[in-house]
N, C-alpha and C positions, 0 to 999 in steps of 0.2 A: 782653865784658870792658870794664871802665871803665879809660881810660888819664887820669892825673892829670899834673900838673906842679907840682913845688913852686916856690913865688912867692919864697922868701927862704931863707936858710941856717938851718937847724935843728940846731945843733951836738950838742944832748944826744942826738938820733936819729941823728946821723952822717948827716945830709941836707945836700946843698948846693944853693942855687938853681939851678932849671933842670932838677933830677933828675925823672926821670918813673918812674912806677910804674903797674902795673895790679892790679885787683881782679876777683876772680871772685865774681859776685853771684848769691845765691840769694833768690827770693821765696817765703817760707814761708807765704805766706797769700792764695790766689788761687783764685775760684770759676769753675767752668765748667758749661755747661749752659744751662737756661731755667727762670725763675721770674718770672712776671709780666713787668714791663718790663725785666727783666735778663736779657740773652743774651750768651753768650760761648764761643767756641770757640778753637782754638790759634791760627788767624790772627788773630783779635781780641786774644789775648795779645800777640802780636809788635807788632801796631799800636800797642797801649797802651805799650809799652815804647819805642817809637819816641818816641810824643807825650811820654812821661815824660822823656827825654833832652832834647828841644826846651825844654820847661820848665825843666829843670835848667840848660840854657844861658842861658836869659833871666834866671832868678834869679841865677845866678852872676856875670853881668856886672854887677849892681846890687851884690852882695856884695864883688865885687873893687873895684869903683869907691870903696867906703867902706872898704877895708882889713880886710874881715873874714874875709877867706878865706887859709889858710895853703897850700893847693893848689887849683888850678883844674882843671875837667874839660877834656880835650883832645879826646877822640874815643871812640867805642866800636869794638871789633872782636871778631868770633866767636872762640872758642878754635879752633885749626887745624881738628881732625878734624870737629866737627859744621858748621862752614863748609863743608869739603869734601863732607859729605853733602848738605848743602843745594844745593849748585851742581852735584850729580850727575845732577839731572833737571831738565828744563825747567819741570815744573808745580810743582816745589819752590821755584825759585829765586826766585820772587815773595815767597816767605816768608822770605828769608834778609836779614833786618833786625830792628832790636828789639834789639840785641844789648847793652843796658845790662844786661840779665839774662840769666844764663846758663842757670840751672836753674830750674824753676817747680814747686812744690808745688802740685798741684790737686785740689780736691775738689768732689762735688756741692753745688749750690744745694740749699735745700728746694724741689726743683722740681716741674714737673708729672708726673715718673714716680716720686716718694719714696713715696707711699702707694699701698700694694697694696688691692685689692679684696677680697683673701681673706685671712683670718685665719692661714691657714697658710703665706702667702708674705712674706716680711719686707719692710720698707719699705726703700727705696733700692736693691733688688735690680737693678732696670733703671739706674738712675743709676749704680751701680758698674759695671754692664757698659759703660755708655757711656764712663766715666773710663777704664777698662782699654782700650777700643777706641782712645781717642785717644793714650794714654800709653805703649802698649806695642808700636807699629808705628813703624817709619822714616816721615819723618824726625822725628816729633815725639818719638820717645823719645829722642833725644840732648838734647831740651832740657825735656822734662817729667817729673815723678814724681808718680804717682797716689796720693791717699789716698781711703780708703773713708769711708762714712758708714752707721751703723746707729741705729735707734731703739730704746733699751733698753726703752721702754715697750711694745713689741711683746709682750713676755713676759706683760703683765697680760691680753691677751685671746687669746692664742695658747700655743703650746709654750714651755716655760720658757727652752730653750735657742735660741730662735729667732733673736734678734740675734746669739748668739756663733757660731752656725752660720754665719751669713751673713758675718760678720766674717772667720772661718776660710776659707771658700770664695773671699772677696775677696782674702785675702793669699796662700793656697797654690795657687789655681787661676788666679785673674785676674792675680796678680802685683802687685797693689797694695802701698803700702810703709809704710802709717800710716794713722790713723784720725781723722776729725772727729767731735766730738760737740757738738750745741747744745743746752744744756738748756731754752733759752727758746722756740726754734723746735718743738723736738719736746714740750714741755710737760712734762718731766720735772726742772724745777728744784726742785721740793718733794720730790722723791724722790732727792737727790744722795747722801745716806748711805745709800740702801736697797740690799738685796742684788742688784737687778737691775741696778745700776750698778756694783756690785763684781765681777759675774761678768763684765762686758763688760771691765773693767779686769785681771781677772785673765787672761782670754783674751790681751788686747793684750799683757801682760807675758810670756806663755808664747810668743807668736808674735815676741817681741823687736821691737816697733814702737811708735813714739811716738804719743802721743794728743792732739790740740790740742783743748781745751775753748773754746768760745765764752764769753766773759766780759764781761758788761755793766757790771758795777760790782764794787766791793770786796767786797760780802758774798758774792758768788758766788766770788771769789777765796779769801776765808776758809773756805768750805764744801768746795771742792775740796781746798784745804789740810789740812783736818780730816778729809777723806775719805782722803786718801793715808797721812795719819799714822794713822789707825784701821786701815788695811789692813797697815800695816807692823808692827802689833802682833799680828795673828792669824797664828797658824802656818801656817794651811791656805793664806794667799797668799805665803808666804816666799819660795818658787821664782819666783813671776811677780814680785815687787816686785824682785828682782836686776836684771830687764832693762826694768821698766816706765819710761818717760819721759814727763812731763806738760808741755804747752807752753799758757801761757795767753793766749789770744788778746786781743789790744788792750790787754793789760797791765791787764786790768779796767779800763780807760778812767779809772786812777786813778794815773798816773806818780809822783805825790808821796806818796802813801799809805804810811806805814811798814808797814802790813800787807802791802803788796805784796811788799816786800823781806824781812819775815819769811817768807814764802812762798819766795822765789828763794834764800834761804840753805838751803832743803832741796835736797840733790844731785841730786834726780830731777825737779825742776821749772824749766823756763825760760818765757820770755814773749816773744811778738813785738810789733812795733812798729806794726802795722797800726792804721789809723784816728789815730793821733796826728798832731797838726800844731802850728804856732804855737809857744807857750811851753811847751807839754806836752813838746817834744822834749829841749830843753837840760834842763828839769827831771829827766826820766827818767834822763838819763846822768849828770848831776851827783849825783844821790842813789844811783844804783847805784855810782858810783866810792866815795862817803862809806861808803856801808853794805855793800857786799859785798866790798871789799877784804880779802884774807886772803892768808896763807903758801902755802895750798893750792892754790887755783885763781884765775884771772884774774877780776877783778870784772865783765869784760866777756863771760866764757862763758855766762851764762845768758840772753843777749839776743840775738834773732833779728830780722831786717828781714823786713818783710811789708807787703803793699800794700793788701789787702782789696779789690782789683779784682773786681768791676765796682761794688760799692757805695761804693767810694771811688777818685778818681781821681788826679790829680797831686799830691796832697798829699805823697806819699812822697818826690818829689823834695827836700823840705825836711828829710828824714831824712838823705839822703845826703849834702847839702850841709853839714849841721851837723858831720857826722864829718869833713870837709873844713875846717871854719872854725878859727878863733883859740879860739873858746869851748869846744870840745872838749878837754877835758884828756888824753885818750888817745892811743895810739901807733897807728901804721900797722897793727900787728899787732892791736890791738884793733878797728880799723875791719875789717880783714878778718875776723877772727872773727864780728863782727856782721853785715857784709854777706852771710856765705855759709859760713865755715868752722863755725859751731855748728850750722847747720842739716844740714850734712852729716856732723858727727859724730854727731848725735842719730839720722839715718838709720843711719848706721855700718855697713851691710853691701851687698854687691852685691845687684842683682835675682835673684831666683830663683822658681821655681815647681816644684812637684813632678811628676816624671814617673817612669814605672816602670822605665826602663832604667837599669842600673848598669855603668858603665866604668871600668876604671883610667884615670887621667890621662896625657897624652902632654905632651912639651914639645919645641920645635924651638928650636936655637941656629943663630945665623949671624953672620958679621962685620956691623957696621954698614953699612960701605963708604959713609960720610959721609952717612947718611940714606937711601941708595938701597934698601936691604933694607926698611926701615919702610915707605917710600913705596909699594913694590911688594906688601907686606902688605896695606895698606891698599887698594890697587887691587883686591886678591883678595877682600877683605871686601865692597866694592862689587859686584863681579862676582857673588858669593853672593847679594846683594840683588837686584840688577837682572835678572841672567840665569838663575840658578837658584833665585830666588823664596824664598831664606830671608827670615825676618823679623827685624830688629833690634828687640829687645825692650827695650833700655836699653844706654846708655854711662855707665860709672861711673869717676870717676878716684879715684886713691889720694890719701890725705891723711895728715896726720900724726896720731901717737897723740893720744888726748885730753888735755887739761891741757898740751899741749906745742906749741902753734902756734909757728912760727919767725918771727923777724923778716924783714921784707920787703924784698927786694933791688930795687934800681932796675932799670930795662930794660936800661941799659948793662951792668949785673953779672949779666945772665941772666934777671932778672925773675922770680925764683921767689917766689911768694906763699903757699906751702904747698899748692896743688894740684900735684898731680904730673901734669903734662900728657902726660909721656912713658911714664907708667905707668898703664893703665887697662884696664878690664874690660869687653867686649861680649858680651852675652846673646843667643843667636840661637837661633831656632826653625826647623826644618826645614819644608820646602814642605808635607808631609804632617800636621804637627802633632805627631808622635810623638817627635820628637827634639829634645833641648834641650841646649845647651852653653854654657859660659864660656869665653869666649876672653881670657886675660891676656897683654896684649903689655906688655913691661917693656923699655925703652931707657936703663935707668940704668947698666947693669954695664958700665962701661968701652966698649970697642969691640966689644962684643957686644950683640946683641938677642935677647931670647927670646920665644917664644909657647907658653903652655900652653894646653892644651885640655882642659876637665874637663866631665863630665856633672854637670848641676846638682843632681842629686837622690843622687850617689853619697856614699861617706863620705868622700871626698877631694874637698873643695870651698873655696873662698874663703869665709870667713864673716865676713870683716871687710874694709873699704876701708882701714884703717889699716896703712900701709906702714911695719911695723916688725916685727922678728924675734920680739920677745916675743908679739906678736898673731897672728902665722901658725901655722896648724895644723902643727906638726912633721911629722905622719904625711903631710900633703900635700906638704909641701917635699921629704921623702925619696922620696916617690913620683913626683913630677916629676924629680929628680936621677936616680933609677933608670931612667926611662923617657924620658931626654933622647936626641934624635937631634941631631948636629952635621953641618950641609950647608953648603958654600961656595957651591954653585952656587945662584942665587936661584930660577931657573925649577923646578929640582929641588925644592927646598924649597917652594914654592907647590904644586907636585902633591902632594907628600906633606902637606900641611896639608889641601888637599881630601878625599883620601883619608881622613885620619883624622876629619874631620868627618863624612864619609859612614858610619863605622862607629861613631859615638857612639849 
């Protein structure tokens, strides 16, 4: 997390000079794999973020000397639990750096494995497997979120449903959590309004995942916007469109074009800042504030931070520093939305894959004992990973309901920035691969801590990361209450948790 310090009093935001805050940052546009001269793996991403912070520090010194900053970067630090994971094994410790960015959405390049030799095998099948292998195993599963890629044009030379079947496999079997489409690289730019594209978007909507479209110019943005509007008018897409979310990569490389903001006024369309630098950065945010402000949602809600690594490098430091500068007209809440909250809201649900076993949920409750119970529970989870060989597939923090991101508190006042660091979901897979469980640890209920254990494919499951009663499945909450065991002895509690996991 990025720690910043206020350089002066800001009365309208209740900020005093010297107040410190931290931001949870999500890179929403990041490539992994191998394409020609471009190579990137998880350690390469962490090295890049370390370099990005050094560049931020260098630029910040000049901006501060010229009185252009309201906040200065002070340091970066990992969220507590991911830091514990990376420190828990010698071979992982050397990757415990680069914590300017806390989560990274990664997807394949148009890489060496993207094209299949067989017309019956979908493009990106091997690439998607590789992304899943990186993003659904500890320790990288605490930092990386995998998106799939498919080529809708596969349907021209193969089965009509080849791309949609690969997308469904990648989401439901591999555990990837979104889709990247590249009309230019996969040569379907001229088919953007064609049924082969609509079928893929329909499947994405049915799966409830966001779709990133690469956009190299404003004409592509217009066509994607037209495509979305056309699908909303057709009854056969009505169910899918309720959950479909579209992200315009690179803001169409046209951050000042009114047509971009026409698209962003559509409630299902967002845009990421990847590739923007120089004067394009203040132009984007000023235009967004002028053109997207409304009584219904925040103007900053459709905007996501992204780096476009490894095609671009440290230019992303300019985006972060602009959000800390005098020229940025938003609040710290807007900054946190852009840097991470909006991306997490678009993903919107915990990691899950399909398994056949279905069990009723269990919940365990115990006194907090000033954090001792939570620490011992986390030690138990590490034991499951290192000794019993369970696999940690994801770590998802609970977040506020969409459209209601809170004010950011200073670190002296608890440091709450919208990310519920004491309420999180761990998705675990058994050593034999036949059992899969969600563990929901919740340390926000007074002096007690609870741990819910749910089979990831049962009818009782956490479907949303939004920590709000109106979004929680009431059947699940009733089932958890009904199946709650209270235990004051920590060692007995840990034994009971282990037994419950063995029976999932």
